[in-house]
C-alpha positions in Angstrom: -11.4 3.4 -0.5 -14.6 3.4 -2.5 -15.0 1.2 -5.6 -14.7 1.1 -8.6 -11.2 2.4 -8.7 -8.3 2.4 -11.2 -4.7 2.0 -10.0 -1.7 2.4 -12.3 1.5 0.6 -11.4 5.0 0.8 -12.6 6.5 -2.7 -12.9 10.1 -3.9 -12.4 10.2 -5.6 -15.8 8.6 -4.8 -19.2 4.9 -5.9 -18.9 1.4 -4.7 -19.8 -1.2 -6.4 -17.7 -4.8 -5.5 -16.8 -6.0 -7.1 -13.6 -9.6 -7.0 -12.3 -10.3 -7.8 -8.6 -13.4 -8.6 -6.7 -13.8 -9.4 -3.0 -16.2 -12.2 -2.6 -17.5 -14.3 0.4 -15.3 -17.1 1.7 -15.6 -20.3 -0.3 -13.1 -22.7 1.3 -15.9 -24.6 3.1 -17.7 -25.1 -0.4 -15.1 -27.7 -1.5 -17.8 -30.1 -2.7 -19.2 -27.6 -5.2 -16.3 -25.2 -5.9 -18.4 -22.3 -7.3 -15.3 -20.2 -8.1 -13.8 -23.1 -10.1 -16.9 -22.9 -12.4 -16.2 -19.2 -13.1 -12.5 -19.7 -13.5 -13.1 -22.4 -16.1 -15.4 -20.2 -18.3 -13.6 -16.9 -18.0 -10.2 -18.5 -18.5 -11.4 -20.7 -21.5 -9.1 -20.3 -24.5 -11.1 -22.0 -27.3 -13.3 -20.7 -30.0 -15.9 -18.2 -28.9 -14.1 -17.5 -25.6 -13.1 -14.0 -24.3 -9.4 -14.7 -25.1 -10.2 -15.8 -28.6 -12.0 -12.5 -29.3 -9.3 -10.4 -27.6 -6.6 -12.1 -29.7 -8.6 -11.6 -32.9 -8.7 -7.8 -32.1 -5.0 -7.8 -31.4 -5.6 -6.7 -27.8 -4.3 -9.6 -25.6 -2.2 -12.7 -25.7 -3.2 -14.5 -22.4 -5.8 -14.5 -19.7 -5.9 -16.1 -16.3 -8.7 -16.2 -13.8 -9.5 -17.5 -10.4 -8.3 -17.5 -6.8 -5.7 -19.2 -4.8 -6.0 -22.9 -3.7 -4.0 -22.2 -0.6 -5.0 -20.6 2.7 -3.6 -17.1 2.0 -4.6 -13.5 1.4 -6.7 -14.2 -1.6 -8.5 -17.3 -0.1 -9.2 -17.5 3.7 -11.9 -17.9 6.2 -13.0 -14.3 5.8 -13.2 -13.8 2.1 -12.0 -14.8 -1.4 -10.3 -12.4 -3.8 -11.2 -13.4 -7.4 -9.0 -11.9 -10.1 -8.9 -11.8 -13.8 -5.4 -11.1 -15.3 -5.2 -10.1 -19.0 -1.8 -9.9 -20.6 -2.1 -6.9 -23.0 -0.4 -6.2 -26.3 0.9 -2.6 -27.0 -2.4 -2.0 -28.8 -4.3 -3.5 -26.0 -2.7 -1.2 -23.5 -3.9 1.8 -25.5 -7.3 0.4 -25.7 -7.5 -1.2 -22.2 -11.0 0.2 -21.4 -12.3 -1.9 -24.3 -10.6 -5.0 -22.8 -12.2 -4.3 -19.4 -15.6 -3.7 -21.1 -15.5 -7.0 -23.0 -14.7 -8.8 -19.7 -17.7 -7.1 -18.0 -19.9 -8.1 -21.0 -18.8 -11.8 -20.5 -19.8 -11.7 -16.9 -23.1 -10.1 -17.7 -23.7 -12.9 -20.3 -22.9 -15.6 -17.7 -25.4 -13.9 -15.3 -28.2 -13.9 -18.0 -27.5 -17.5 -19.1 -27.3 -18.7 -15.5 -25.2 -21.7 -14.2 -25.2 -24.7 -16.7 -25.1 -28.3 -15.5 -23.2 -29.4 -18.6 -20.3 -27.1 -17.6 -20.2 -28.7 -14.1 -20.1 -32.1 -15.7 -17.1 -31.1 -17.8 -15.3 -30.0 -14.6 -16.1 -33.2 -12.8 -14.3 -35.1 -15.6 -11.3 -32.9 -15.6 -11.1 -32.9 -11.8 -11.3 -36.7 -11.7 -8.6 -37.0 -14.2 -6.3 -34.7 -12.2 -7.0 -36.8 -9.1 -6.4 -40.1 -10.9 -3.0 -38.9 -12.4 -1.8 -36.8 -9.4 1.9 -36.2 -9.4 4.0 -36.8 -6.4 4.8 -33.8 -4.2 7.2 -33.2 -1.3 6.0 -35.3 1.6 6.5 -32.5 4.2 4.5 -30.0 2.1 1.8 -32.6 1.6 1.5 -33.4 5.3 1.3 -29.7 6.1 -1.4 -29.2 3.5 -3.5 -32.1 4.9 -3.1 -30.9 8.4 -4.4 -27.4 7.5 -7.3 -29.1 5.7 -8.5 -30.6 9.0 -9.3 -27.2 10.5 -12.9 -27.1 11.8 -13.9 -23.9 9.9 -13.2 -25.7 6.5 -15.9 -28.3 7.3 -14.1 -31.0 5.4 -15.4 -34.5 6.1 -13.0 -37.1 7.2 -13.5 -39.2 4.2 -12.8 -36.2 1.9 -9.5 -35.0 3.4 -7.3 -36.6 0.8 -9.3 -35.7 -2.2 -11.1 -32.5 -1.2 -9.2 -30.4 -3.8 -10.3 -32.6 -6.7 -13.8 -33.8 -5.8 -16.9 -32.1 -7.2 -20.0 -34.1 -6.3 -22.3 -31.1 -6.0 -23.7 -28.6 -8.4 -24.5 -25.4 -6.5 -26.2 -23.1 -8.9 -27.2 -20.8 -6.0 -23.6 -20.2 -4.9 -22.4 -19.6 -8.5 -25.2 -17.0 -9.1 -24.3 -15.3 -5.9 -20.7 -15.0 -6.9 -21.6 -13.7 -10.4 -24.0 -11.1 -8.9 -21.2 -9.7 -6.8 -18.8 -9.4 -9.7 -20.1 -6.2 -11.2 -18.2 -3.2 -12.5 -19.2 -1.1 -9.5 -17.5 -3.5 -7.2 -14.3 -3.9 -9.2 -10.7 -2.8 -8.4 -8.9 -2.2 -11.7 -5.1 -2.5 -11.7 -3.2 -1.4 -14.8 0.5 -2.5 -14.7 2.6 -1.2 -17.6 6.2 -0.2 -18.2 4.8 2.5 -20.3 4.3 4.3 -17.0 8.0 4.0 -16.3 9.8 1.5 -14.0 9.5 0.9 -10.4 12.0 3.0 -8.4 15.3 1.2 -8.0 14.8 -1.2 -10.8 17.0 -1.3 -13.9 15.8 1.3 -16.4 14.0 3.4 -13.7 13.3 6.8 -15.3 12.5 8.5 -12.0 9.4 10.6 -12.2 8.9 10.3 -15.9 5.4 10.9 -17.1 3.4 7.8 -18.3 3.3 7.2 -22.0 0.4 5.8 -24.1 -2.4 7.0 -21.8 -5.9 6.8 -23.0 -8.5 9.7 -22.9 -8.4 11.6 -19.6 -5.9 9.2 -17.9 -3.4 12.0 -17.6 -5.8 14.3 -15.8 -6.8 11.4 -13.4 -3.2 10.7 -12.6 -2.4 14.3 -11.9 -5.4 14.5 -9.6 -4.2 11.3 -7.8 -0.7 12.7 -7.3 -2.2 15.9 -5.9 -4.2 14.0 -3.4 -1.1 12.1 -2.3 0.8 15.3 -1.8 -2.0 16.8 0.3 -2.1 13.6 2.4 1.6 14.0 3.1 
């Protein structure tokens, strides 16, 4: 399907979440620079002046998470990376979710204009080093399996880096960071709006069957009716 696209989902439990997804090039082999970690750090920042700080001040959101999986799975593999930004909305934020999405796009635009900053990379080096030095023990079987997967030729992990590949950050790759940011535009975004205001997932407690969504914004009702009509024609 063409992008951008908005999908509305009925959850099993009460929740209001706005998720933004981008398909990006594979980055598993860029373990020495981790360009997506740079973006995850800035977008998910919770301090003063951050996106979350502004959203909280407007009463629109309570939490934000950004990034991609550290494992070899659907969202991070040898073919692509799926970078997502998840914003936990308030009831007011649900009614004004386009403003939340717009604020997120403005942040990405600001990061593009400012360009990659070495001081941010140096902050990440310190935090990654601390995580490595105080690494907690894990299940031995899971650890061996993870190390074995890390030896795959397509990951291009050096022998001396196999143990610490997830935590080392010796290179600052401004070119890779810029390429990722340039791909994260509104026109290439999949927007997923998950809310119990649209009802519950079928079969879940409180399922109200085909109840119409509540709290929709603008022309959402018309868009949803068109989507339902398209689904019926497809059947």
